[in-house]
Every structure is written in structure tokens, then in C-alpha cells.
SELO-973986 format. One record per residue (C-alpha): x, y, z. Coordinates in steps of 0.05 Angstrom, whole numbers, m for minus. Each point is the difference from the previous one (the first is absolute). Layout:
! residues N
<atom c1="X" c2="Y" c3="Z"/>
...
END
This chain:
! residues 313
<atom c1="1900" c2="571" c3="4273"/>
<atom c1="m49" c2="56" c3="m21"/>
<atom c1="m48" c2="33" c3="51"/>
<atom c1="m71" c2="14" c3="m22"/>
<atom c1="m28" c2="69" c3="17"/>
<atom c1="m64" c2="37" c3="m20"/>
<atom c1="40" c2="25" c3="m60"/>
<atom c1="23" c2="m70" c3="m22"/>
<atom c1="68" c2="m30" c3="5"/>
<atom c1="37" c2="57" c3="32"/>
<atom c1="61" c2="m42" c3="13"/>
<atom c1="1" c2="m39" c3="m63"/>
<atom c1="73" c2="12" c3="m15"/>
<atom c1="22" c2="m37" c3="62"/>
<atom c1="30" c2="m68" c3="m20"/>
<atom c1="m40" c2="m62" c3="13"/>
<atom c1="35" c2="m39" c3="51"/>
<atom c1="m7" c2="m64" c3="43"/>
<atom c1="30" c2="39" c3="56"/>
<atom c1="m27" c2="61" c3="38"/>
<atom c1="m2" c2="74" c3="m19"/>
<atom c1="25" c2="50" c3="51"/>
<atom c1="m16" c2="74" c3="m5"/>
<atom c1="47" c2="58" c3="23"/>
<atom c1="m20" c2="71" c3="4"/>
<atom c1="47" c2="59" c3="m8"/>
<atom c1="m25" c2="36" c3="63"/>
<atom c1="m38" c2="m15" c3="65"/>
<atom c1="m63" c2="33" c3="m30"/>
<atom c1="m18" c2="m22" c3="m71"/>
<atom c1="m61" c2="m2" c3="m45"/>
<atom c1="m32" c2="m57" c3="m38"/>
<atom c1="m64" c2="8" c3="m38"/>
<atom c1="m13" c2="67" c3="32"/>
<atom c1="7" c2="m28" c3="71"/>
<atom c1="55" c2="19" c3="47"/>
<atom c1="36" c2="m57" c3="37"/>
<atom c1="56" c2="m6" c3="49"/>
<atom c1="62" c2="m40" c3="m21"/>
<atom c1="38" c2="m37" c3="55"/>
<atom c1="49" c2="m57" c3="6"/>
<atom c1="m50" c2="m29" c3="49"/>
<atom c1="m49" c2="m11" c3="m58"/>
<atom c1="1" c2="m65" c3="m37"/>
<atom c1="10" c2="35" c3="m65"/>
<atom c1="m44" c2="m49" c3="m38"/>
<atom c1="m48" c2="53" c3="m28"/>
<atom c1="7" c2="69" c3="m29"/>
<atom c1="m40" c2="24" c3="59"/>
<atom c1="47" c2="m32" c3="52"/>
<atom c1="67" c2="21" c3="m28"/>
<atom c1="67" c2="m7" c3="33"/>
<atom c1="45" c2="61" c3="8"/>
<atom c1="67" c2="m29" c3="m19"/>
<atom c1="28" c2="m46" c3="m53"/>
<atom c1="43" c2="m33" c3="53"/>
<atom c1="m63" c2="m23" c3="38"/>
<atom c1="m31" c2="m27" c3="m64"/>
<atom c1="63" c2="m42" c3="m13"/>
<atom c1="m3" c2="m25" c3="73"/>
<atom c1="m73" c2="m21" c3="m8"/>
<atom c1="12" c2="m33" c3="m69"/>
<atom c1="19" c2="m73" c3="m10"/>
<atom c1="58" c2="m20" c3="m44"/>
<atom c1="m10" c2="m43" c3="m63"/>
<atom c1="m77" c2="6" c3="m4"/>
<atom c1="m1" c2="61" c3="m48"/>
<atom c1="m23" c2="50" c3="49"/>
<atom c1="m9" c2="70" c3="m29"/>
<atom c1="11" c2="67" c3="35"/>
<atom c1="m36" c2="60" c3="m29"/>
<atom c1="24" c2="70" c3="18"/>
<atom c1="m57" c2="49" c3="m8"/>
<atom c1="10" c2="66" c3="m36"/>
<atom c1="42" c2="51" c3="33"/>
<atom c1="70" c2="14" c3="27"/>
<atom c1="24" c2="m58" c3="43"/>
<atom c1="62" c2="14" c3="43"/>
<atom c1="27" c2="m43" c3="56"/>
<atom c1="50" c2="12" c3="55"/>
<atom c1="42" c2="m59" c3="m19"/>
<atom c1="18" c2="m45" c3="m61"/>
<atom c1="m50" c2="m55" c3="m14"/>
<atom c1="26" c2="m71" c3="m7"/>
<atom c1="m36" c2="m43" c3="m49"/>
<atom c1="21" c2="m66" c3="33"/>
<atom c1="m59" c2="m45" c3="m21"/>
<atom c1="3" c2="m35" c3="m68"/>
<atom c1="m56" c2="9" c3="m49"/>
<atom c1="m29" c2="66" c3="22"/>
<atom c1="m28" c2="52" c3="m49"/>
<atom c1="6" c2="74" c3="20"/>
<atom c1="m38" c2="48" c3="m42"/>
<atom c1="m35" c2="68" c3="m3"/>
<atom c1="m66" c2="11" c3="m34"/>
<atom c1="8" c2="14" c3="m74"/>
<atom c1="m55" c2="53" c3="3"/>
<atom c1="m34" c2="m14" c3="m65"/>
<atom c1="53" c2="m20" c3="m47"/>
<atom c1="48" c2="47" c3="39"/>
<atom c1="51" c2="50" c3="m26"/>
<atom c1="58" c2="m39" c3="m29"/>
<atom c1="53" c2="48" c3="28"/>
<atom c1="m30" c2="20" c3="68"/>
<atom c1="m37" c2="m48" c3="45"/>
<atom c1="m51" c2="27" c3="50"/>
<atom c1="27" c2="m41" c3="57"/>
<atom c1="71" c2="18" c3="24"/>
<atom c1="45" c2="m33" c3="51"/>
<atom c1="61" c2="26" c3="37"/>
<atom c1="33" c2="0" c3="70"/>
<atom c1="24" c2="52" c3="47"/>
<atom c1="60" c2="m45" c3="20"/>
<atom c1="68" c2="5" c3="m33"/>
<atom c1="m11" c2="m68" c3="m32"/>
<atom c1="m32" c2="m35" c3="m58"/>
<atom c1="m75" c2="5" c3="m5"/>
<atom c1="m9" c2="m76" c3="m11"/>
<atom c1="50" c2="m57" c3="11"/>
<atom c1="m20" c2="m64" c3="m35"/>
<atom c1="27" c2="m64" c3="32"/>
<atom c1="m48" c2="m52" c3="m28"/>
<atom c1="m16" c2="m31" c3="m68"/>
<atom c1="m58" c2="12" c3="m46"/>
<atom c1="m17" c2="70" c3="21"/>
<atom c1="m40" c2="43" c3="m48"/>
<atom c1="m3" c2="77" c3="6"/>
<atom c1="m46" c2="42" c3="m43"/>
<atom c1="m35" c2="66" c3="m9"/>
<atom c1="40" c2="41" c3="49"/>
<atom c1="42" c2="64" c3="m3"/>
<atom c1="64" c2="m13" c3="38"/>
<atom c1="37" c2="58" c3="32"/>
<atom c1="71" c2="m21" c3="23"/>
<atom c1="34" c2="35" c3="57"/>
<atom c1="63" c2="41" c3="m16"/>
<atom c1="60" c2="m44" c3="m6"/>
<atom c1="m42" c2="m65" c3="8"/>
<atom c1="m32" c2="m51" c3="m44"/>
<atom c1="m75" c2="3" c3="m10"/>
<atom c1="m9" c2="m75" c3="m7"/>
<atom c1="58" c2="m47" c3="16"/>
<atom c1="2" c2="m76" c3="m2"/>
<atom c1="42" c2="m56" c3="25"/>
<atom c1="22" c2="m65" c3="m35"/>
<atom c1="m64" c2="m33" c3="27"/>
<atom c1="m44" c2="45" c3="m44"/>
<atom c1="m5" c2="m46" c3="m57"/>
<atom c1="m55" c2="13" c3="m51"/>
<atom c1="m11" c2="72" c3="24"/>
<atom c1="m48" c2="33" c3="m46"/>
<atom c1="m8" c2="77" c3="0"/>
<atom c1="m48" c2="31" c3="m52"/>
<atom c1="m41" c2="61" c3="m13"/>
<atom c1="36" c2="42" c3="52"/>
<atom c1="31" c2="69" c3="1"/>
<atom c1="66" c2="19" c3="34"/>
<atom c1="5" c2="72" c3="22"/>
<atom c1="75" c2="16" c3="1"/>
<atom c1="m9" c2="76" c3="m2"/>
<atom c1="m31" c2="8" c3="70"/>
<atom c1="62" c2="m26" c3="36"/>
<atom c1="59" c2="49" c3="6"/>
<atom c1="49" c2="m15" c3="m56"/>
<atom c1="48" c2="m55" c3="21"/>
<atom c1="36" c2="m51" c3="m42"/>
<atom c1="m18" c2="m54" c3="51"/>
<atom c1="m74" c2="8" c3="m9"/>
<atom c1="m23" c2="m61" c3="m39"/>
<atom c1="m71" c2="m18" c3="m23"/>
<atom c1="2" c2="m76" c3="0"/>
<atom c1="58" c2="m45" c3="13"/>
<atom c1="30" c2="m56" c3="41"/>
<atom c1="28" c2="10" c3="70"/>
<atom c1="72" c2="m9" c3="m28"/>
<atom c1="28" c2="m2" c3="m72"/>
<atom c1="17" c2="m75" c3="7"/>
<atom c1="m73" c2="m22" c3="14"/>
<atom c1="m23" c2="m51" c3="m51"/>
<atom c1="m75" c2="m7" c3="7"/>
<atom c1="m32" c2="m42" c3="m57"/>
<atom c1="m51" c2="23" c3="m53"/>
<atom c1="m10" c2="71" c3="22"/>
<atom c1="m51" c2="36" c3="m46"/>
<atom c1="m11" c2="75" c3="m1"/>
<atom c1="m47" c2="24" c3="m52"/>
<atom c1="m47" c2="59" c3="m18"/>
<atom c1="32" c2="45" c3="52"/>
<atom c1="19" c2="75" c3="m3"/>
<atom c1="62" c2="30" c3="31"/>
<atom c1="12" c2="76" c3="6"/>
<atom c1="62" c2="33" c3="28"/>
<atom c1="26" c2="70" c3="6"/>
<atom c1="75" c2="2" c3="m5"/>
<atom c1="54" c2="m43" c3="28"/>
<atom c1="m42" c2="m54" c3="35"/>
<atom c1="19" c2="m72" c3="0"/>
<atom c1="m29" c2="m48" c3="m52"/>
<atom c1="m75" c2="m13" c3="m5"/>
<atom c1="13" c2="m76" c3="m5"/>
<atom c1="62" c2="m38" c3="25"/>
<atom c1="m3" c2="m73" c3="m20"/>
<atom c1="62" c2="m17" c3="40"/>
<atom c1="28" c2="m67" c3="m20"/>
<atom c1="m65" c2="m33" c3="m24"/>
<atom c1="m10" c2="m74" c3="m9"/>
<atom c1="m55" c2="20" c3="m48"/>
<atom c1="m33" c2="68" c3="m11"/>
<atom c1="m45" c2="37" c3="m50"/>
<atom c1="m13" c2="75" c3="m3"/>
<atom c1="m56" c2="9" c3="m51"/>
<atom c1="m40" c2="60" c3="m26"/>
<atom c1="28" c2="47" c3="54"/>
<atom c1="11" c2="75" c3="m9"/>
<atom c1="58" c2="37" c3="32"/>
<atom c1="m5" c2="77" c3="0"/>
<atom c1="50" c2="53" c3="22"/>
<atom c1="m32" c2="70" c3="9"/>
<atom c1="60" c2="44" c3="17"/>
<atom c1="75" c2="m7" c3="14"/>
<atom c1="41" c2="m61" c3="m18"/>
<atom c1="m18" c2="m72" c3="17"/>
<atom c1="62" c2="m45" c3="0"/>
<atom c1="m43" c2="m61" c3="m24"/>
<atom c1="m70" c2="m19" c3="m1"/>
<atom c1="8" c2="m76" c3="14"/>
<atom c1="58" c2="m45" c3="16"/>
<atom c1="16" c2="m75" c3="0"/>
<atom c1="61" c2="m39" c3="24"/>
<atom c1="4" c2="m41" c3="m64"/>
<atom c1="m28" c2="m65" c3="28"/>
<atom c1="31" c2="m60" c3="35"/>
<atom c1="m20" c2="m56" c3="m45"/>
<atom c1="m71" c2="26" c3="m7"/>
<atom c1="m24" c2="55" c3="m44"/>
<atom c1="m30" c2="70" c3="m2"/>
<atom c1="m45" c2="29" c3="m55"/>
<atom c1="m19" c2="73" c3="m12"/>
<atom c1="m55" c2="5" c3="m51"/>
<atom c1="m51" c2="50" c3="m30"/>
<atom c1="23" c2="52" c3="50"/>
<atom c1="16" c2="75" c3="m5"/>
<atom c1="49" c2="48" c3="29"/>
<atom c1="m21" c2="72" c3="m13"/>
<atom c1="m2" c2="70" c3="26"/>
<atom c1="m47" c2="55" c3="19"/>
<atom c1="28" c2="70" c3="m4"/>
<atom c1="75" c2="7" c3="6"/>
<atom c1="19" c2="m67" c3="33"/>
<atom c1="56" c2="m43" c3="m26"/>
<atom c1="16" c2="m73" c3="12"/>
<atom c1="75" c2="m15" c3="m8"/>
<atom c1="m16" c2="m74" c3="m9"/>
<atom c1="m66" c2="m35" c3="m14"/>
<atom c1="14" c2="m71" c3="23"/>
<atom c1="66" c2="m14" c3="35"/>
<atom c1="40" c2="m62" c3="12"/>
<atom c1="60" c2="m9" c3="47"/>
<atom c1="72" c2="m18" c3="m7"/>
<atom c1="m7" c2="m70" c3="27"/>
<atom c1="15" c2="m61" c3="m41"/>
<atom c1="m68" c2="m32" c3="m17"/>
<atom c1="m19" c2="m72" c3="m8"/>
<atom c1="m71" c2="18" c3="m23"/>
<atom c1="m27" c2="47" c3="m53"/>
<atom c1="m42" c2="64" c3="m4"/>
<atom c1="m47" c2="12" c3="m59"/>
<atom c1="m26" c2="66" c3="m24"/>
<atom c1="m58" c2="m5" c3="m49"/>
<atom c1="m42" c2="56" c3="m31"/>
<atom c1="18" c2="55" c3="50"/>
<atom c1="m6" c2="75" c3="m14"/>
<atom c1="47" c2="55" c3="22"/>
<atom c1="m12" c2="74" c3="m10"/>
<atom c1="53" c2="47" c3="m27"/>
<atom c1="13" c2="24" c3="72"/>
<atom c1="30" c2="m70" c3="17"/>
<atom c1="74" c2="8" c3="m14"/>
<atom c1="17" c2="m76" c3="m3"/>
<atom c1="m59" c2="m46" c3="m3"/>
<atom c1="33" c2="m65" c3="24"/>
<atom c1="70" c2="3" c3="33"/>
<atom c1="51" c2="m30" c3="50"/>
<atom c1="m2" c2="m73" c3="m21"/>
<atom c1="72" c2="m21" c3="9"/>
<atom c1="2" c2="m65" c3="m40"/>
<atom c1="m13" c2="m9" c3="m72"/>
<atom c1="m63" c2="m42" c3="m13"/>
<atom c1="m31" c2="17" c3="67"/>
<atom c1="m55" c2="46" c3="m27"/>
<atom c1="m44" c2="m21" c3="m59"/>
<atom c1="m36" c2="57" c3="m38"/>
<atom c1="m57" c2="m5" c3="m49"/>
<atom c1="m43" c2="57" c3="m29"/>
<atom c1="18" c2="52" c3="53"/>
<atom c1="m9" c2="72" c3="m25"/>
<atom c1="31" c2="67" c3="20"/>
<atom c1="m35" c2="64" c3="m22"/>
<atom c1="36" c2="59" c3="m26"/>
<atom c1="m11" c2="74" c3="m13"/>
<atom c1="3" c2="39" c3="m64"/>
<atom c1="m7" c2="m21" c3="m71"/>
<atom c1="10" c2="m69" c3="m28"/>
<atom c1="m29" c2="m66" c3="23"/>
<atom c1="m13" c2="24" c3="70"/>
<atom c1="36" c2="m55" c3="34"/>
<atom c1="40" c2="m64" c3="m4"/>
<atom c1="m5" c2="m72" c3="16"/>
<atom c1="47" c2="m14" c3="60"/>
<atom c1="50" c2="m54" c3="m25"/>
<atom c1="58" c2="10" c3="48"/>
<atom c1="17" c2="10" c3="73"/>
<atom c1="61" c2="25" c3="37"/>
END
């Protein structure tokens, strides 16, 4: 809920909740409203002036299923170990900072451990307004089958700071067979430099949507921007998203399937692929698995400038 200051509603973008709001600072010394405070995991974290120092402590203090909100104040947050989001119903967010830049959030999170930054093991988790920096050869956010209704939005995933490694993945399940239900990832930005792993790996979803996301390759060759294991009786939908390039980057595949035999279906609706994407949609082994509508691939040179994507390989 919003805090009132002498300037008005300084924290007006914090969601209203029937739970508590916990505040976490990026460093032991931090500034709010021109005043310097000391963050500590011994604080209660219930005011911007009494912030905790780690997300892990905020999760410990929070209560499951009452819609508690954890706000990470502006700055670079880094922890010595992966953080487990093990309590259902939590919202984890950075401050938007005005409207906030759509492709670079002012609050970043990473870990110094050779591990995922966040591991989600509970349902109804929401993550927003953060820049996620995965560790080389690790996943930035991973989730288990318990992470039903996971909602990630308005986030950025920095896949150019890690050393190039095909095992570096932005967001994905702990294993490819995970079938969490009703995953939604929308309004997120992914940027890679070379042969990193995918920005989003939906695994084997019982239901998932990737909507209004942008995948950018800046240099080198990205094997694929996103992947899905074709569904196990559920569905996956990629819509209104973009795979494009800055500079000399190339994406071999935009959205990739697998060679498994599906029992569900994957839809691709109104997605855009730049001329530097060799094959927009590929690697779906069984006819009728992928359903395409109004996807567009740009081209260079004279003529229409591009083509509607009507086939996959």
C-alpha cells in the first residue's frame, strides 16, 4: 500500500494488499528521502526506513497466502546464495521509478553463487520491475512443478553480462519435464550476446503464455531465443512478441520446439522476426503441433520487405 511523504504518494506504485509490505535495500547503507539509513536483516523491514538487507530474509519474514509484497529498493542486489521463493502468494518487485525504462529496470538482482538467482517452489508468485542477471551456465529464475500460476512481467533479463555459455538461461523450469500450470510471462525484455541459452524455456508446460516480449541478440549467433517442449495435454502460446537484432547479431531460430511427440499444442500469433533470424519457428517434430497465425519475417532489399510466416521445419 502507498506510503505518504511530504511530497505526496512516494510509493504509490506499490500494490494494495491485505498482507504486509517488506522493504529490502541493495546495500547496508542506503538513502530514502535524503536521509541515510542502515539496512539489516535484524530490522523488521516494514518501512522504507527499516529495510532488510536480503531477499531471503524478507521471504522468511513473509507469510504464505496472504498476498505479502516484497519491494527491492533501487540499486544492484546481489546475494551469496540462490533465494528460494517457497511461500505461495508472494509478490517480488522493484520500484518502477516513474514509469520506468521498458528495457532496463533500475533494480537488478543476481547471485555470486554458481546457481540460479531465484528458485520458485510455490504457487501464485508474481515478479515485476526487476533486471535479472543470470550466472554463467545457470538459470536466472527456475521453477518447479509447484509454481502454478507464476506471473513474471515488466522485467529485463541481462544475458550479455554472463560469459557466453549455451547453458545460461533466463527463465525456465528446473528440468525440461516440469509441467507447471498457467505460467504467464509478459512485457519482458531479453538481451543476449552470442551463443547463450534461450531467454525463456517453457519446458513441458501444462499451460503457458509468452506475450509482448522482446528478444534481442547484439553480437554473435544465438541458437534460439525461446523454447518449448510442445506440451503434455496443455498448451503454450507465443503472441505479439519480437525476435530481433542490434548490430551484427544473428538468431538461428526464433522460437524452437523439440523432437518429442506432443499431446498438446503450441500457438504462435502475431510475432515479428527480423531479417537476422534465420528460421523464425523450427524443430517441431510432429505435423499439427504448432499453429501459426499472422507471424511476420522481415527481409532486406527491394520488394515487400518481408513475408508472412506460413510454414515451419
